[in-house]
C-alpha positions as CSV (number, residue, x, y, z in Angstrom):
1,M,4.5,-51.9,0.1
2,P,7.5,-49.1,-0.6
3,K,8.2,-47.8,-4.2
4,T,10.7,-48.7,-5.5
5,P,12.8,-45.3,-6.9
6,R,12.2,-44.3,-10.1
7,S,16.5,-44.2,-10.7
8,E,15.8,-48.3,-9.4
9,K,13.6,-49.6,-11.7
10,P,13.7,-52.7,-14.1
11,R,13.6,-52.2,-17.2
12,A,11.9,-53.9,-19.6
13,C,13.5,-56.7,-21.3
14,A,14.6,-56.3,-25.4
15,N,11.8,-58.7,-26.7
16,C,9.2,-56.9,-25.2
17,S,10.7,-53.7,-25.1
18,R,10.9,-54.9,-29.0
19,A,7.0,-56.2,-29.0
20,K,5.3,-52.9,-27.3
21,A,4.5,-55.3,-25.0
22,K,4.4,-55.7,-21.0
23,C,7.3,-57.0,-19.0
24,V,7.1,-58.6,-15.4
25,W,9.4,-59.5,-13.4
26,P,9.6,-62.0,-10.9
27,D,9.1,-60.9,-7.6
28,S,12.7,-60.6,-6.4
29,H,13.5,-58.8,-9.6
30,N,10.7,-56.5,-8.8
31,N,12.0,-55.7,-4.8
32,G,14.4,-54.2,-6.2
33,S,17.7,-57.2,-6.2
34,D,21.6,-57.1,-8.1
35,H,20.9,-57.1,-11.8
36,D,24.1,-59.1,-11.7
37,D,22.6,-61.9,-9.2
38,H,19.7,-62.5,-11.3
39,Q,21.0,-62.4,-15.0
40,D,19.5,-65.5,-15.6
41,Q,16.5,-64.6,-14.7
42,I,13.6,-64.2,-17.5
43,C,10.7,-62.1,-17.2
44,Q,7.4,-64.1,-17.8
45,R,6.3,-63.4,-21.8
46,C,10.3,-64.8,-22.7
47,S,9.7,-67.2,-20.6
48,N,6.3,-68.7,-21.8
49,N,6.9,-68.1,-25.9
50,S,10.3,-70.0,-24.7
51,L,12.1,-66.3,-25.9
52,E,16.0,-65.6,-25.0
53,C,15.6,-63.1,-22.5
54,S,17.9,-60.2,-22.1
55,T,17.9,-57.1,-20.6
56,L,18.9,-53.7,-21.9
57,H,21.3,-51.7,-19.8
58,P,19.8,-48.3,-19.6
59,G,21.7,-45.8,-22.1
60,V,23.2,-41.9,-20.9
61,K,19.8,-40.0,-20.9
62,R,19.7,-36.7,-23.2
63,K,19.3,-33.9,-21.2
64,R,17.6,-30.8,-23.6
65,G,19.7,-27.5,-24.0
66,K,19.5,-24.3,-24.8
67,A,17.3,-23.3,-27.8
68,T,19.8,-22.5,-30.9
69,H,16.9,-20.8,-33.2
70,A,18.4,-17.3,-31.4
71,K,22.0,-18.5,-32.5
72,I,20.9,-18.4,-36.4
73,V,19.5,-15.2,-35.9
74,E,22.5,-13.8,-35.1
75,Q,24.7,-15.4,-37.3
76,K,22.7,-14.6,-40.3
77,L,23.0,-10.8,-38.8
78,D,26.2,-11.4,-38.9
79,D,26.6,-11.9,-42.4
80,I,24.3,-8.8,-43.7
81,M,27.5,-7.1,-42.3
82,S,29.7,-8.7,-43.3
83,L,28.5,-8.0,-47.0
84,L,27.8,-4.7,-46.4
85,R,30.8,-3.8,-45.1
86,R,32.6,-5.7,-48.4
87,D,30.4,-3.6,-50.6
88,R,31.8,-0.5,-48.9
89,D,34.9,-1.7,-49.0
90,Q,34.8,-2.5,-53.0
91,T,33.1,1.1,-53.0
92,I,35.4,3.2,-51.7
93,H,38.5,1.5,-53.6
94,A,36.3,2.7,-56.7
95,T,36.1,6.1,-55.9
96,Q,39.8,6.0,-55.0
97,S,40.7,4.4,-58.5
98,A,37.7,7.0,-60.5
99,E,40.1,9.8,-58.5
100,H,43.4,8.8,-59.6
101,H,42.3,7.5,-63.3
102,P,39.7,11.0,-64.1
103,H,40.0,9.5,-68.1
104,S,38.3,6.8,-67.5
105,S,35.0,8.4,-66.5
106,T,32.6,9.3,-69.6
107,P,29.9,12.5,-68.3
108,F,26.4,11.7,-69.8
109,S,26.6,15.4,-71.4
110,A,28.2,18.8,-72.0
111,T,26.5,20.1,-69.0
112,T,26.8,17.6,-66.6
113,S,30.4,15.8,-64.3
114,A,31.2,12.5,-64.3
115,A,30.9,10.9,-61.3
116,P,31.8,7.2,-60.1
117,H,28.3,5.7,-59.6
118,P,25.8,6.7,-61.7
119,V,22.3,7.1,-59.8
120,D,19.9,5.3,-63.1
121,N,16.9,6.2,-62.8
122,S,15.5,6.4,-66.5
123,S,12.9,4.5,-66.4
124,P,9.5,6.4,-65.8
125,F,8.5,3.8,-62.8
126,S,12.2,3.3,-61.4
127,Q,12.1,4.8,-57.3
128,P,15.5,6.6,-56.4
129,V,17.8,4.3,-54.4
130,L,20.5,5.5,-53.3
131,T,22.5,4.6,-50.0
132,Q,23.5,6.6,-46.9
133,D,27.5,5.2,-47.5
134,Q,27.2,6.0,-51.3
135,P,29.5,9.0,-52.3
136,R,27.9,12.1,-52.7
137,T,29.5,13.2,-56.1
138,A,28.1,10.2,-57.6
139,V,25.5,11.6,-61.1
140,I,22.3,11.4,-61.4
141,A,21.2,9.7,-64.8
142,I,18.0,11.6,-65.5
143,V,17.8,9.8,-69.2
144,P,20.0,8.7,-70.8
145,G,22.8,11.6,-72.2
146,F,21.6,13.6,-69.2
147,G,22.9,13.5,-65.8
148,V,23.8,16.1,-63.5
149,A,26.3,15.6,-59.8
150,F,24.9,15.9,-56.7
151,S,27.8,18.7,-56.5
152,E,26.6,20.4,-60.0
153,A,22.6,19.8,-58.7
154,D,23.9,21.4,-55.0
155,K,24.6,24.8,-57.4
156,A,21.7,24.0,-59.9
157,L,19.4,24.8,-56.8
158,L,21.0,28.2,-55.5
159,E,20.7,29.5,-58.6
160,Y,18.0,28.7,-58.8
161,M,16.6,30.5,-55.8
162,I,18.5,33.2,-56.7
163,V,17.5,33.7,-60.3
164,M,14.9,31.5,-61.5
165,V,12.5,32.1,-58.6
166,P,12.3,35.8,-58.9
167,Q,11.1,35.0,-62.5
168,F,8.1,32.3,-61.0
169,P,7.6,33.3,-57.4
170,F,5.1,30.4,-56.9
171,V,8.0,27.7,-56.2
172,P,10.5,28.1,-54.0
173,L,12.8,26.1,-52.0
174,P,13.1,25.5,-48.5
175,E,16.5,25.6,-47.9
176,A,17.6,21.6,-48.9
177,S,20.7,19.8,-50.1
178,A,20.2,18.1,-53.6
179,Y,20.8,14.8,-51.5
180,D,18.0,15.2,-49.4
181,M,15.7,16.6,-52.0
182,Y,16.6,13.2,-54.7
183,H,15.1,11.5,-51.8
184,D,11.9,13.2,-50.4
185,K,10.9,15.2,-54.0
186,P,13.0,13.2,-57.0
187,L,10.4,14.3,-59.2
188,L,10.9,18.2,-58.7
189,L,14.4,18.0,-58.5
190,K,15.4,16.2,-61.8
191,T,12.6,19.4,-63.5
192,I,14.9,21.6,-62.0
193,L,17.9,20.6,-63.1
194,W,16.1,20.2,-66.5
195,A,15.6,24.1,-66.4
196,C,18.2,25.3,-64.8
197,R,20.5,22.8,-66.9
198,P,19.4,22.1,-70.2
199,P,20.6,19.8,-72.1
200,G,21.3,18.6,-75.6
201,P,18.7,18.4,-77.8
202,D,18.1,14.8,-78.1
203,A,18.3,14.2,-74.4
204,T,15.7,17.1,-73.8
205,V,13.4,14.8,-76.5
206,A,13.6,12.3,-74.2
207,F,13.2,14.1,-70.9
208,E,10.3,15.3,-71.9
209,A,9.5,11.8,-73.4
210,W,10.2,10.7,-69.8
211,F,8.4,13.5,-67.8
212,R,4.7,13.2,-69.6
213,Q,5.5,9.0,-69.1
214,H,6.2,9.9,-65.3
215,I,3.5,11.9,-64.3
216,A,0.3,9.8,-66.6
217,Q,2.1,6.9,-64.0
218,Q,1.9,8.4,-60.9
219,T,-1.4,9.9,-61.7
220,V,-3.4,7.7,-64.2
221,V,-1.8,4.5,-62.4
222,L,-1.0,5.0,-59.7
223,V,-3.7,7.6,-58.8
224,N,-1.2,9.5,-57.1
225,K,-1.6,13.1,-56.8
226,S,0.5,14.3,-54.8
227,L,2.1,18.2,-54.4
228,E,5.5,17.0,-55.8
229,I,3.5,16.3,-59.3
230,L,1.8,19.6,-59.5
231,Q,4.9,22.0,-58.3
232,A,6.4,19.9,-60.8
233,I,4.0,20.2,-63.8
234,L,4.5,24.3,-62.6
235,V,8.1,24.6,-63.2
236,F,8.1,22.2,-66.3
237,L,6.2,24.6,-68.1
238,A,6.3,27.7,-66.3
239,W,9.9,27.6,-68.9
240,K,9.1,26.4,-71.3
241,D,9.0,28.4,-75.2
242,I,6.8,29.7,-76.9
243,F,6.6,27.8,-80.0
244,F,5.8,25.5,-77.8
245,Y,1.9,27.3,-76.0
246,A,1.6,27.9,-80.2
247,S,1.5,24.4,-81.0
248,S,-0.5,24.1,-78.0
249,Q,1.5,20.8,-76.3
250,D,0.7,22.4,-72.9
251,T,-2.5,21.0,-73.2
252,S,-2.6,18.2,-71.8
253,L,-0.8,18.8,-68.7
254,L,-2.4,22.1,-68.0
255,Q,-6.2,20.3,-67.9
256,L,-4.6,17.9,-65.4
257,A,-3.2,20.2,-63.2
258,I,-6.6,22.5,-63.1
259,G,-7.3,19.1,-61.9
260,M,-4.9,17.9,-59.6
261,V,-5.6,21.3,-57.8
262,G,-9.0,20.1,-57.5
263,D,-8.6,17.3,-56.3
264,L,-6.1,18.2,-53.9
265,G,-8.9,20.3,-52.2
266,L,-7.3,23.8,-53.1
267,T,-9.8,25.6,-54.5
268,K,-11.7,25.9,-50.8
269,R,-10.6,26.3,-46.9
270,S,-9.8,23.0,-45.0
271,D,-12.2,24.1,-42.1
272,I,-15.2,24.3,-44.5
273,S,-17.6,20.9,-44.0
274,G,-21.2,20.8,-44.1
275,P,-23.5,22.7,-46.7
276,A,-20.8,25.0,-46.9
277,S,-18.6,22.3,-48.5
278,G,-20.5,23.1,-52.4
279,S,-19.6,18.7,-52.2
280,I,-23.0,16.4,-52.3
281,Y,-20.6,13.6,-50.7
282,E,-18.9,15.5,-48.1
283,D,-23.0,17.1,-46.8
284,A,-24.0,13.3,-46.9
285,A,-20.6,12.9,-44.3
286,H,-21.9,15.5,-42.5
287,L,-25.5,14.5,-41.8
288,R,-23.9,10.9,-40.4
289,N,-22.3,12.4,-38.8
290,D,-18.9,10.4,-40.4
291,V,-17.1,14.1,-41.1
292,K,-13.0,12.6,-41.5
293,P,-10.5,16.0,-41.1
294,R,-9.1,17.2,-43.8
295,T,-5.3,18.2,-44.2
296,Q,-4.5,21.5,-43.2
297,H,-3.1,23.5,-46.4
298,T,0.5,25.0,-46.7
299,S,2.0,27.9,-47.8
300,A,3.3,25.4,-50.6
301,D,-0.1,24.0,-51.1
302,R,-1.3,27.9,-51.7
303,R,1.9,28.6,-53.8
304,A,1.2,26.1,-56.3
305,A,-2.8,26.2,-56.7
306,L,-2.0,30.1,-57.1
307,G,0.4,29.4,-59.6
308,V,-2.5,27.3,-61.4
309,Y,-3.7,30.1,-62.0
310,Y,-1.1,32.6,-63.0
311,I,-0.7,30.4,-65.8
312,T,-3.8,29.7,-67.2
313,S,-5.4,33.3,-66.8
314,I,-1.7,34.4,-69.0
315,L,-3.2,31.3,-71.5
316,S,-6.3,32.7,-71.3
317,S,-5.5,36.5,-71.4
318,L,-2.7,36.3,-74.4
319,L,-3.7,32.9,-76.3
320,G,-8.0,32.7,-76.2
321,R,-7.6,29.7,-74.1
322,P,-10.9,28.7,-73.6
323,S,-10.2,26.3,-70.0
324,R,-8.6,28.1,-66.9
325,L,-8.6,27.9,-63.0
326,E,-11.2,29.6,-61.7
327,Y,-11.1,32.5,-59.2
328,T,-12.2,31.6,-56.0
329,P,-13.1,33.0,-52.6
330,Y,-10.2,31.2,-51.1
331,F,-7.6,32.5,-52.9
332,D,-7.8,35.8,-50.8
333,H,-7.3,34.3,-48.1
334,C,-4.6,32.0,-49.5
335,C,-3.2,36.2,-50.9
336,D,-3.6,37.0,-47.3
337,Q,-2.1,34.5,-45.6
338,I,0.7,34.4,-47.4
339,L,1.4,38.1,-47.0
340,R,1.6,37.5,-43.6
341,D,3.3,35.2,-43.8
342,Q,6.6,36.5,-45.5
343,E,8.4,33.3,-45.6
344,Y,10.2,34.5,-49.0
345,S,10.8,38.0,-50.6
346,T,8.5,36.9,-53.3
347,D,6.0,36.3,-51.4
348,S,4.9,39.7,-52.1
349,L,5.3,39.5,-55.9
350,L,3.6,36.8,-55.7
351,V,1.0,38.0,-54.9
352,N,1.3,41.2,-57.2
353,L,0.8,39.2,-60.0
354,I,-2.1,37.7,-58.4
355,R,-4.9,40.8,-58.3
356,I,-3.1,42.2,-61.7
357,R,-4.4,38.5,-63.3
358,Q,-8.1,39.1,-61.4
359,I,-8.2,42.7,-63.4
360,A,-6.4,41.3,-66.5
361,N,-9.2,38.5,-66.6
362,R,-11.9,40.2,-65.6
363,V,-10.5,42.6,-69.1
364,T,-10.9,39.3,-71.1
365,D,-14.3,38.2,-69.8
366,T,-15.9,41.7,-70.7
367,F,-14.8,42.8,-73.7
368,H,-14.0,39.1,-75.1
369,D,-16.4,36.7,-73.8
370,D,-19.2,37.5,-76.7
371,S,-19.4,35.7,-79.5
372,E,-21.3,38.6,-81.1
373,P,-19.9,41.8,-80.2
374,A,-23.3,44.7,-80.1
375,R,-23.2,47.3,-83.0
376,D,-25.8,49.5,-81.2
377,R,-24.4,53.1,-80.4
378,S,-25.4,53.2,-77.1
379,S,-23.8,49.0,-76.4
380,R,-20.8,51.1,-77.2
381,Q,-22.0,54.3,-74.9
382,V,-21.6,50.9,-72.1
383,H,-18.6,49.4,-73.8
384,A,-16.6,52.9,-73.1
385,L,-17.8,53.4,-69.8
386,A,-16.4,50.3,-69.3
387,I,-13.0,50.7,-71.0
388,T,-12.8,53.8,-68.1
389,A,-13.5,51.9,-65.2
390,M,-10.9,49.3,-65.9
391,Q,-8.4,51.8,-66.5
392,K,-9.2,53.5,-63.9
393,E,-8.5,50.2,-61.7
394,L,-5.3,49.2,-63.9
395,D,-4.0,52.7,-62.8
396,V,-5.6,52.1,-58.7
397,F,-3.5,49.2,-58.6
398,M,0.2,49.8,-60.0
399,D,-0.1,53.4,-57.4
400,H,-0.9,51.2,-54.4
401,V,2.3,48.2,-55.4
402,P,4.6,48.4,-53.1
403,E,8.4,50.6,-53.3
404,H,10.6,47.7,-54.1
405,L,8.2,46.2,-56.7
406,R,7.2,49.4,-58.8
407,W,9.8,49.1,-61.4
408,N,9.6,45.0,-61.8
409,H,9.4,43.5,-65.1
410,L,6.5,41.3,-64.4
411,L,4.0,43.7,-63.1
412,R,4.9,46.2,-65.6
413,S,4.5,43.8,-68.1
414,H,1.4,42.3,-67.2
415,C,0.1,45.9,-66.9
416,A,1.0,47.2,-70.4
417,A,-0.4,44.0,-71.6
418,I,-3.8,44.6,-69.9
419,R,-3.8,47.9,-71.3
420,I,-3.2,46.6,-75.1
421,R,-6.4,44.5,-74.2
422,L,-8.6,47.1,-72.9
423,F,-8.0,49.4,-76.2
424,E,-7.6,47.2,-78.9
425,P,-11.6,45.8,-79.1
426,L,-12.8,49.7,-80.3
427,S,-9.3,49.9,-82.7
428,S,-9.5,46.7,-84.2
429,D,-12.6,46.7,-85.0
430,H,-13.6,48.4,-88.9
431,G,-17.3,47.9,-88.4
432,S,-17.6,50.9,-86.1
433,D,-16.5,53.3,-87.9
434,K,-19.9,54.8,-88.5
435,L,-20.8,54.0,-84.3
436,E,-18.0,55.9,-82.9
437,P,-17.2,59.8,-83.5
438,P,-13.8,59.3,-84.7
439,H,-11.5,61.4,-82.2
440,L,-13.1,58.6,-79.9
441,R,-11.6,56.2,-82.1
442,S,-8.7,58.3,-82.5
443,Q,-7.7,58.5,-79.1
444,M,-8.3,54.2,-78.4
445,T,-5.8,53.6,-81.0
446,W,-3.5,55.8,-80.3
447,D,-3.6,54.6,-76.7
448,C,-3.0,51.3,-77.8
449,L,-0.4,51.6,-79.5
450,R,1.0,53.5,-76.9
451,S,0.8,50.5,-74.5
452,T,2.6,48.7,-76.8
453,Q,5.7,51.1,-76.2
454,M,4.7,51.0,-72.9
455,L,6.0,47.4,-72.8
456,F,9.0,48.0,-74.7
457,D,10.7,50.1,-73.2
458,T,10.4,47.5,-70.0
459,F,11.5,44.5,-71.7
460,L,14.5,46.6,-73.0
461,L,14.9,47.7,-69.4
462,I,15.7,44.3,-68.6
463,P,19.3,43.6,-68.7
464,V,20.4,40.4,-71.0
465,E,22.0,38.8,-68.7
466,T,18.7,38.0,-67.1
467,Y,16.5,36.8,-70.3
468,P,17.7,32.9,-69.7
469,Q,16.0,33.5,-66.9
470,L,12.1,34.8,-68.5
471,T,9.5,32.7,-68.4
472,F,7.0,32.0,-71.1
473,A,5.2,35.0,-69.7
474,A,7.5,37.8,-70.7
475,I,8.4,36.6,-73.5
476,L,3.9,35.8,-74.7
477,D,4.0,39.5,-73.8
478,L,6.5,41.3,-76.1
479,A,5.3,38.8,-79.0
480,L,1.6,40.5,-77.9
481,A,2.8,44.0,-78.6
482,I,4.8,43.0,-81.9
483,I,2.2,41.1,-82.9
484,K,-0.3,44.2,-82.1
485,A,2.4,47.6,-83.0
486,S,2.6,45.7,-86.4
487,R,-1.3,45.7,-87.1
488,L,-1.6,49.2,-86.4
489,L,1.0,50.7,-88.3
490,C,-0.3,48.7,-91.1
491,M,-3.8,50.1,-90.8
492,G,-5.1,52.7,-93.4
493,D,-7.2,54.9,-90.7
494,Q,-8.0,58.4,-91.8
495,N,-8.9,59.6,-88.6
496,W,-5.1,60.2,-87.3
497,D,-1.9,60.4,-89.4
498,L,-0.2,57.3,-89.4
499,R,2.8,58.9,-91.3
500,S,3.7,60.5,-88.1
501,D,3.1,57.7,-85.1
502,R,5.1,55.3,-87.8
503,T,7.7,58.5,-87.3
504,N,7.7,58.8,-83.4
505,F,6.9,55.1,-82.5
506,N,10.4,54.3,-85.1
507,F,9.0,50.5,-84.0
508,Q,12.3,49.3,-87.2
509,N,14.4,50.8,-84.5
510,V,12.7,49.0,-81.7
511,L,12.7,45.5,-83.2
512,Q,16.7,46.5,-83.9
513,Q,17.2,46.2,-80.6
514,L,15.5,43.2,-80.0
515,S,17.4,41.3,-81.6
516,E,20.4,42.5,-80.7
517,H,19.1,41.6,-77.0
518,F,18.1,37.9,-77.7
519,E,21.5,37.4,-80.3
520,A,24.1,38.9,-76.8
521,C,22.2,36.9,-74.5
522,S,22.4,33.5,-76.5
523,R,26.6,34.6,-76.4
524,I,26.8,35.6,-72.9
525,G,27.6,31.1,-72.0
526,S,24.6,31.1,-69.1
527,P,23.9,27.2,-69.4
528,R,19.9,28.4,-70.7
529,C,21.7,29.6,-73.7
530,T,22.0,26.4,-74.7
531,V,18.3,25.6,-75.4
532,M,17.8,24.2,-79.0
533,I,14.6,24.9,-80.9
534,H,14.2,23.6,-84.8
535,G,18.5,23.0,-84.5
536,R,19.1,26.8,-83.8
537,P,20.5,27.6,-80.3
538,L,16.9,29.3,-78.5
539,F,17.3,32.6,-78.4
540,S,19.4,33.1,-81.5
541,T,15.6,31.9,-82.7
542,Y,14.5,34.9,-81.6
543,A,16.9,37.1,-82.4
544,E,16.3,36.1,-86.4
545,N,12.7,36.5,-86.1
546,Y,12.5,40.1,-85.0
547,K,14.9,40.8,-87.3
548,S,12.5,39.3,-90.7
549,I,9.9,41.1,-88.6
550,K,11.3,44.2,-89.0
551,A,12.7,43.9,-92.5
552,W,8.8,43.3,-93.7
553,Y,7.7,46.2,-92.1
554,L,10.3,48.1,-93.7
555,S,9.2,46.6,-97.0
556,K,5.8,46.7,-96.0
557,C,5.6,50.2,-94.4
558,G,8.5,52.3,-95.3
559,P,7.9,56.2,-95.8
560,S,7.3,55.2,-99.7
561,V,5.4,53.2,-99.2
562,T,1.2,54.4,-98.8
563,P,-0.3,51.5,-96.4
564,S,-3.7,49.9,-98.2
565,A,-7.0,50.3,-96.2
566,S,-7.5,46.1,-97.1
567,T,-4.0,45.0,-94.9
568,T,-5.6,42.4,-92.6
569,T,-4.2,40.7,-89.9
570,G,-4.0,37.8,-91.7
571,T,-1.6,38.6,-93.9
572,I,0.0,40.9,-91.5
573,F,3.0,38.6,-91.6
574,A,2.4,36.6,-94.8
575,Q,4.2,38.6,-97.2
576,G,8.4,37.5,-98.1
577,S,10.3,34.3,-99.2
578,E,13.7,34.1,-97.3
579,Q,12.0,34.1,-93.9
580,Q,9.0,32.0,-94.3
581,E,9.3,30.0,-92.0
582,S,9.6,32.4,-89.6
583,F,6.7,34.3,-90.9
584,E,3.9,31.1,-90.5
585,F,4.9,30.9,-87.5
586,W,4.2,34.6,-86.1
587,Q,1.3,33.9,-88.6
588,H,-0.2,31.0,-86.4
589,L,0.4,33.4,-83.2
590,S,-0.8,36.6,-84.3
591,D,-4.0,34.2,-85.9
592,L,-4.1,32.8,-81.4
593,T,-4.3,36.9,-79.9
594,Y,-7.4,37.7,-83.2
595,G,-9.2,34.3,-83.6
596,F,-11.6,34.7,-80.4
597,L,-11.7,38.8,-80.6
598,P,-14.7,40.2,-81.2
């Protein structure tokens, strides 16, 4: 029997359909008879159960359409774009309103420009968020009371590269706007802005607390050790005052920088592995043939590592700090590579600063590391030979300095400071009078005093307009010369004509010039002249200190006063009631410069 078409197949009655039972129609219905002709027929199940049988009319079959999830996603995207357009329109409207009503904007500090959209990242744990459509006139709100507009930040970065990098050439910047740097290196940008556009006293305290918290969060909590953090620490330390270092507030940051240089692998070549690497972990990986490739060092990496060496070398030599970044053979390779590349005009200065600090470290290691100085005559003769050799090495270095760096004040100041350290062991040890020939002792004392004069002459040749950009290194060299000259000119010694030396040296005139120069610096209007210390402008504080030392020196060592042979370092700045606070600092600084001497 032929099959009934699917469209003509009889449907189950209502009762069978509701009971999910098989509905069997009479043969005439199954053979495809018209439905109208068989309305009186009932199915077998309804007939057996005496039920009313009614046929269900076929309904319209619903066809499956296209999927709608794509339309839903498109609708959501349209909604998001509408929200973005609305936010942009509101931003533009707010900017136009601020331009027509500038008095409604409140500046963050005296050194910043107001803008309608402060980018608040005052929390040490926040990350910079700045949309591409946000106006470039927005303010970077670093800490409460300290913010800088992007337009002013661009000027500060340009000023940093022109006048500040020549004073500390270890963190130069590639050509980039403040807007780009804010996304790539926000911590370094904010630190440079702090150095170039110092805020008020309260904001300065807040920034330094924020800086330390941010560094701790990144390095200790998140274990993030990056070049940006190392560069920010270098900039922060370079432009701090000598009061900061005299009170040892730099210890934690300095130790962190030293450790970070090692953790980043900047003390050795990145292409060395196996037995020559010096690491048992890398040795084990080499044996397993599981050595992971290292990231190649960039010029910025090399400069940062050398910058840490430079700062720690100065603090070790001038303030007797016990720990410094040790010079490794890889640093020679870094210097050679930087000289070959010459990416920046200050790279030659950088390399020569590192090389002169090597000489300074050798002087420190040779003469100032022994806890008990040698007292016998043969050891003193070896000492004198070592001084002669070091002096010759220093002279040869200065003779080979490039012509354009011959009169660089940093190199000349470091050279004079090294000479002071070189000659002071013999000139400051009273117990060696009977062991040394009088003429040798007098010659060493005079050479040490003459070295202080060289440093004074070098510093006084620096234009006053440059003083605000000077780093702590130049000010510490100057402090060393002041302390040593004061001690030598107040030390009674029958083997040389002290009165004549005082007349020729004219120390009081040097102090007067320094005081006048720093006082003039505080009035030139540079943003860095607003730096405050102990409630007074920093450069005015320096000027007052030099003036106080001059007053003490004239009262102690005037023409009518004969110096006492018992004058010691411990009393050199201990007198004077009006300048007692100033003397306390210089007394402490004097202790730092003499405390580790033999």
